[in-house]
C-alpha positions as CSV (number, residue, x, y, z in Angstrom):
1,M,26.5,2.2,12.4
2,R,25.5,-0.8,14.9
3,N,21.7,-1.7,13.6
4,F,20.6,-1.1,10.3
5,L,17.1,-1.3,8.5
6,I,16.4,-3.0,4.9
7,L,12.6,-2.1,3.7
8,L,11.6,-4.4,0.9
9,A,8.4,-3.1,-1.1
10,L,5.7,-5.6,-1.7
11,A,7.8,-8.1,0.6
12,A,5.2,-10.9,1.0
13,P,7.1,-13.4,-0.5
14,L,9.4,-13.2,2.3
15,F,7.4,-15.0,4.7
16,G,5.7,-17.0,2.1
17,V,2.6,-15.3,0.7
18,A,1.8,-13.5,-2.2
19,P,0.6,-10.5,-2.6
20,A,-2.6,-9.4,-4.5
21,E,-2.3,-7.5,-7.1
22,H,-3.9,-4.2,-6.6
23,G,-3.9,-1.2,-9.0
24,T,-3.5,2.7,-7.6
25,R,-6.2,5.0,-8.3
26,L,-6.0,7.4,-11.1
27,K,-6.7,10.3,-8.4
28,D,-2.8,9.4,-6.8
29,L,-1.0,9.4,-10.1
30,V,-2.3,12.3,-11.8
31,T,-3.4,16.2,-11.6
32,L,-5.4,18.2,-13.3
33,E,-3.1,21.1,-15.8
34,G,-4.3,24.5,-14.6
35,V,-5.6,23.0,-11.3
36,R,-3.0,23.7,-8.7
37,N,-2.6,26.0,-5.6
38,N,-1.2,29.2,-6.1
39,Q,1.4,30.9,-3.6
40,L,0.6,34.4,-2.1
41,I,2.8,36.8,-0.6
42,G,2.5,39.9,1.7
43,Y,3.8,42.3,4.2
44,G,2.1,42.7,7.3
45,I,3.1,44.1,11.4
46,V,2.3,42.2,14.1
47,V,1.2,44.3,17.4
48,G,0.9,43.1,21.1
49,L,4.3,41.5,21.8
50,N,5.5,42.0,25.4
51,G,8.7,43.4,24.7
52,T,9.9,40.9,22.3
53,G,9.6,43.1,19.0
54,D,11.6,45.1,16.6
55,K,14.4,47.1,17.8
56,R,15.5,51.0,16.9
57,T,18.0,50.1,14.6
58,T,15.0,47.7,12.1
59,I,14.5,51.1,10.3
60,F,11.2,49.9,8.5
61,S,9.1,48.7,11.4
62,T,8.8,51.8,12.6
63,Q,8.1,53.3,9.4
64,S,4.6,50.7,8.4
65,L,3.8,51.6,11.5
66,A,4.0,55.5,11.0
67,N,2.4,55.0,7.4
68,M,-0.4,52.8,9.0
69,L,-0.9,55.4,11.6
70,E,-1.2,58.3,9.0
71,K,-3.7,56.4,7.0
72,M,-5.4,56.7,10.1
73,G,-4.9,60.0,10.8
74,V,-2.5,60.4,13.4
75,S,0.9,61.8,12.1
76,V,4.5,60.6,14.1
77,A,7.7,61.0,12.7
78,P,9.0,57.8,12.1
79,T,12.5,59.1,14.3
80,A,10.3,59.9,17.2
81,M,9.0,56.2,17.9
82,R,10.7,53.6,19.7
83,V,7.9,50.5,19.7
84,Q,9.1,46.9,21.2
85,N,5.7,45.6,20.8
86,M,5.3,45.6,17.3
87,A,7.2,43.2,14.8
88,A,7.3,43.5,10.6
89,V,6.9,39.8,9.2
90,M,6.5,38.8,6.0
91,L,3.3,36.7,5.1
92,T,2.6,33.6,3.0
93,A,0.0,31.4,1.8
94,T,-1.6,29.2,-0.2
95,L,-4.5,29.7,-1.9
96,P,-6.4,26.3,-3.4
97,P,-7.9,25.9,-6.5
98,F,-11.0,27.3,-7.3
99,A,-11.0,29.0,-3.6
100,Q,-14.5,30.8,-3.4
101,P,-14.4,34.6,-2.4
102,G,-15.9,34.5,1.4
103,S,-14.1,31.2,2.3
104,T,-10.4,31.4,4.6
105,I,-7.0,30.2,4.4
106,D,-4.6,29.9,6.6
107,V,-1.4,32.4,7.0
108,T,2.1,32.0,8.2
109,A,4.0,34.8,9.5
110,A,7.4,35.2,9.9
111,A,9.7,37.8,11.5
112,V,12.0,39.6,9.0
113,G,13.4,42.0,11.4
114,D,15.4,41.0,14.8
115,A,12.2,40.8,17.1
116,S,12.4,37.6,19.5
117,N,9.3,36.4,20.0
118,L,6.2,36.8,18.1
119,Q,4.1,35.0,20.9
120,G,0.6,36.7,21.9
121,G,1.1,39.0,18.6
122,L,-2.3,40.2,16.9
123,L,-1.6,40.6,12.8
124,V,-2.8,43.9,12.2
125,M,-4.8,43.5,8.4
126,A,-2.5,43.0,5.3
127,S,-3.1,42.2,2.0
128,L,-1.9,39.1,0.6
129,R,-0.4,39.3,-3.6
130,G,-0.3,36.4,-6.4
131,A,2.6,36.4,-8.9
132,N,0.8,39.2,-10.9
133,G,0.9,41.7,-8.5
134,Q,-3.1,41.5,-7.2
135,V,-4.6,41.4,-4.2
136,Y,-6.4,37.7,-3.6
137,A,-6.6,37.5,0.2
138,V,-6.7,39.8,3.6
139,A,-5.2,38.5,6.5
140,Q,-5.8,39.6,10.2
141,G,-5.8,37.6,13.5
142,P,-4.2,36.2,16.6
143,V,-0.8,35.2,15.9
144,V,-0.1,31.1,17.3
145,T,3.8,30.4,17.7
146,G,3.6,26.7,18.9
147,G,6.5,27.9,20.7
148,F,8.2,30.1,23.9
149,V,11.1,31.4,24.8
150,A,10.9,32.1,28.9
151,G,13.9,34.1,31.1
152,R,16.0,37.1,30.6
153,G,19.0,38.2,29.8
154,G,21.9,35.3,28.9
155,N,19.2,32.6,31.4
156,T,16.6,32.0,28.4
157,Q,15.3,28.9,27.3
158,S,13.6,28.1,23.6
159,V,11.1,25.6,22.8
160,N,11.0,25.8,18.4
161,H,10.8,28.7,16.2
162,P,8.6,31.8,18.2
163,T,10.4,33.9,15.3
164,V,7.8,31.9,12.9
165,G,3.9,31.8,13.8
166,R,0.1,30.9,12.0
167,V,-2.8,32.8,11.8
168,P,-5.1,29.8,11.1
169,A,-8.1,30.5,9.1
170,G,-6.6,33.9,9.1
171,A,-7.2,35.3,5.4
172,T,-10.0,35.8,3.6
173,V,-10.2,35.0,-0.2
174,E,-11.6,38.6,-1.8
175,R,-10.5,37.1,-5.1
176,L,-10.9,33.8,-7.3
177,A,-8.2,32.0,-7.4
178,P,-6.5,31.8,-10.9
179,S,-7.5,28.0,-12.0
180,V,-8.4,27.1,-15.3
181,A,-11.7,25.2,-15.3
182,P,-11.8,21.8,-17.4
183,T,-14.3,21.7,-20.2
184,G,-14.1,19.8,-23.4
185,E,-10.7,18.3,-22.8
186,V,-8.9,17.2,-19.6
187,R,-5.5,17.0,-19.8
188,L,-4.2,14.4,-17.4
189,Q,-0.5,15.2,-16.0
190,L,1.7,12.4,-14.4
191,R,3.6,13.0,-10.4
192,N,6.1,10.8,-11.8
193,S,6.6,10.9,-15.3
194,D,6.6,7.4,-16.5
195,F,5.8,5.7,-20.6
196,T,4.3,2.5,-19.3
197,T,1.6,3.8,-16.7
198,S,1.1,6.4,-19.3
199,S,-0.1,4.2,-21.7
200,R,-2.1,1.6,-19.3
201,A,-4.0,5.0,-17.6
202,A,-5.1,5.7,-21.8
203,S,-6.2,2.1,-22.0
204,A,-7.6,2.3,-18.7
205,I,-9.3,5.7,-19.5
206,N,-10.4,4.2,-22.9
207,Q,-12.1,0.8,-21.0
208,K,-14.1,2.3,-18.7
209,F,-15.3,4.9,-21.3
210,P,-16.0,2.9,-24.6
211,T,-16.3,4.7,-27.8
212,K,-17.1,3.2,-31.6
213,D,-14.7,5.8,-33.0
214,T,-11.5,6.9,-31.5
215,P,-11.1,6.4,-28.3
216,I,-11.1,9.7,-25.6
217,A,-7.9,9.2,-24.1
218,R,-4.1,8.7,-25.8
219,S,-1.0,8.9,-23.8
220,E,0.6,11.7,-25.5
221,N,4.0,11.5,-23.4
222,G,5.5,9.9,-20.6
223,G,3.9,12.6,-18.3
224,L,1.0,13.4,-20.1
225,I,-2.2,12.0,-20.8
226,R,-5.1,13.8,-22.9
227,V,-8.8,13.3,-22.7
228,T,-11.8,14.2,-24.3
229,T,-14.9,14.5,-22.8
230,P,-17.1,12.4,-24.1
231,P,-20.8,14.2,-25.7
232,E,-22.9,12.9,-22.8
233,W,-21.1,14.0,-20.4
234,K,-20.1,17.6,-21.8
235,D,-22.6,19.0,-19.0
236,R,-21.4,17.2,-16.6
237,V,-17.4,17.6,-16.9
238,S,-16.8,17.3,-12.4
239,E,-18.7,14.2,-12.6
240,F,-16.7,13.0,-15.4
241,I,-13.5,13.9,-13.8
242,A,-14.9,12.3,-10.4
243,N,-15.0,9.0,-12.2
244,L,-11.8,9.2,-14.0
245,E,-10.2,9.6,-10.4
246,E,-11.4,6.1,-9.6
247,I,-10.2,4.2,-12.4
248,E,-7.7,2.1,-11.1
249,V,-4.3,1.6,-12.8
250,K,-1.2,-1.1,-12.6
251,V,1.8,1.7,-11.9
252,D,4.9,0.5,-13.3
253,R,8.1,1.6,-11.4
254,R,11.9,1.2,-12.2
255,A,13.8,-1.1,-10.2
256,R,15.2,1.3,-7.5
257,I,17.9,1.3,-4.2
258,V,17.7,4.2,-1.9
259,V,20.5,4.1,0.1
260,N,21.2,6.4,3.6
261,E,24.1,5.8,5.0
262,R,23.5,8.1,7.8
263,T,20.6,6.3,9.2
264,G,21.5,2.6,7.7
265,T,18.2,2.2,6.3
266,I,18.1,0.4,2.8
267,I,15.4,0.6,0.6
268,I,15.0,-2.2,-2.6
269,G,12.1,-2.5,-4.6
270,K,10.9,-6.2,-5.3
271,D,12.0,-5.9,-9.4
272,V,15.6,-5.1,-8.3
273,H,17.6,-8.1,-9.8
274,I,20.9,-9.5,-9.6
275,A,23.0,-11.1,-12.3
276,P,25.3,-14.0,-11.3
277,V,28.1,-13.2,-9.3
278,A,30.5,-13.8,-6.3
279,I,30.5,-11.5,-3.9
280,L,33.9,-12.1,-1.5
281,H,33.8,-9.1,1.4
282,G,35.8,-9.0,4.6
283,G,37.1,-6.5,6.9
284,L,40.4,-5.2,8.5
285,S,39.7,-3.6,11.4
286,V,43.0,-1.3,13.4
287,E,42.5,-0.5,16.4
288,I,45.1,2.3,18.3
289,Q,45.1,3.4,21.8
290,T,47.3,5.3,24.0
291,S,47.4,5.5,27.4
292,L,48.7,8.3,29.8
293,L,51.1,6.8,32.8
294,V,52.7,8.8,35.5
295,S,56.5,8.6,36.0
296,Q,57.1,9.3,39.7
297,P,60.6,10.3,40.6
298,N,62.5,8.6,44.0
299,P,62.2,10.2,47.1
300,L,64.2,13.0,47.9
301,S,65.7,12.9,44.2
302,T,65.8,15.8,41.9
303,G,63.6,14.8,39.4
304,T,59.6,15.5,38.3
305,T,56.5,14.1,38.4
306,Q,56.4,13.2,33.8
307,V,53.5,11.7,32.4
308,V,54.7,9.2,29.8
309,P,52.2,8.4,27.0
310,Q,51.7,4.6,25.8
311,T,50.8,3.9,22.3
312,T,49.1,0.2,21.8
313,V,48.2,-0.7,17.9
314,A,46.3,-4.3,17.5
315,A,45.2,-5.3,13.6
316,K,42.4,-7.8,13.3
317,D,41.8,-9.3,10.2
318,E,38.8,-11.0,10.0
319,P,38.0,-13.9,7.3
320,A,36.5,-13.2,4.2
321,R,32.6,-13.7,3.9
322,N,31.8,-15.4,0.1
323,V,28.0,-14.8,-1.4
324,V,27.1,-16.5,-4.6
325,L,24.6,-15.4,-6.5
326,K,22.6,-17.8,-9.2
327,D,20.9,-16.1,-12.6
328,G,17.9,-14.4,-11.7
329,A,18.6,-13.7,-8.4
330,T,15.8,-12.0,-6.5
331,V,16.4,-9.5,-3.5
332,E,15.0,-11.9,-1.3
333,E,17.8,-13.9,-1.6
334,L,20.4,-11.2,-1.7
335,V,19.2,-10.3,1.4
336,R,18.7,-13.3,2.8
337,A,21.9,-14.3,2.0
338,L,23.9,-10.7,3.4
339,T,22.5,-11.1,6.8
340,A,23.1,-15.2,7.4
341,V,26.8,-14.0,6.5
342,G,26.1,-10.9,9.3
343,S,26.3,-8.2,7.5
344,T,26.4,-5.0,9.0
345,A,24.2,-2.0,7.0
346,R,28.1,-0.2,6.1
347,D,28.9,-3.7,4.7
348,I,25.4,-4.2,2.9
349,I,26.3,-0.3,0.9
350,A,29.6,-0.9,-0.1
351,I,28.2,-4.3,-1.6
352,L,25.7,-2.4,-3.2
353,Q,27.6,0.1,-4.5
354,S,30.6,-2.7,-5.7
355,L,27.7,-4.9,-7.8
356,R,26.5,-1.6,-9.6
357,A,30.4,-1.0,-10.0
358,A,30.9,-4.0,-11.6
359,G,27.4,-4.5,-13.8
360,A,25.6,-7.0,-12.2
361,L,22.6,-5.0,-10.1
362,D,19.7,-4.3,-12.4
363,A,18.4,-0.9,-10.5
364,E,19.4,2.3,-10.2
365,L,21.4,2.7,-7.0
366,E,20.6,6.5,-5.3
367,V,22.4,7.7,-1.7
368,I,21.1,10.3,-0.3
């Protein structure tokens, strides 16, 4: 690990500039209960492939084609088919909340047989169903793979995943999405559960919409805020929610350090504090090298040429580096001290883990 990257959340104090206190929009913190995406799934056939479709070993693709042809008045036995220009695919799509009949959504098609490429294929009309088994959309259109396969036999070049493609705006919504329209009460769900943020959000809503009687917003728990629609907004619930979304809330975040040892990335929040501690860190490196020497026999002798390995061992113990942090040390002081003594990413990760084990690090340490 030759280089490393340290990211400090709100690190403006490192440069002597105090960061301005800005809140986060409620729209970016919460979701409305009942207003959610719905997953759709379906099964279909992609035709028009240039010999890159399913092989004869994929039985269900020929059966699907035989069933489709039978509905069109053509009766062909599945065992009599040998079609390489079609592929059976699994279809997935996301139905957004309040999607109206007639609107379009994107569809993803993935080969489920042994087709090698969906490039240039055409998805034949297929239904997309929800978890309740009802049809919510119908998909059809050309498949865009975003990749290709060139060559034949063992000499081929593949880019991206040609067995998965998308049909942009390829599905037409046929049924209203199963969303719950907010009425007299709005339930806001925090994306990141936190009691402090939930309480602050409820207070900000009550300041935005003051009432003489009971406040309209109350924090049920760390992940739910219950808001009662004021009487003057009963007929304009959508406008009321739009005003709620614009309210700014000061978010409270946990002190956390995220370490990615593979890439050498260390992300430290500004609220991380270090207890009074002395850090003594040194390094011992052992290098073992093996060189192969060729031993030649004397001229006109009966000897043979031999390869003789020569092994050398070298050990280097670096002097320990000392860092002392006083009471209330901040992230800025920790980073400056570790950087000043020439610590590498692996050194800093080891030091942080040791600080956490010693109880001197007032933050969550997450290693990914």
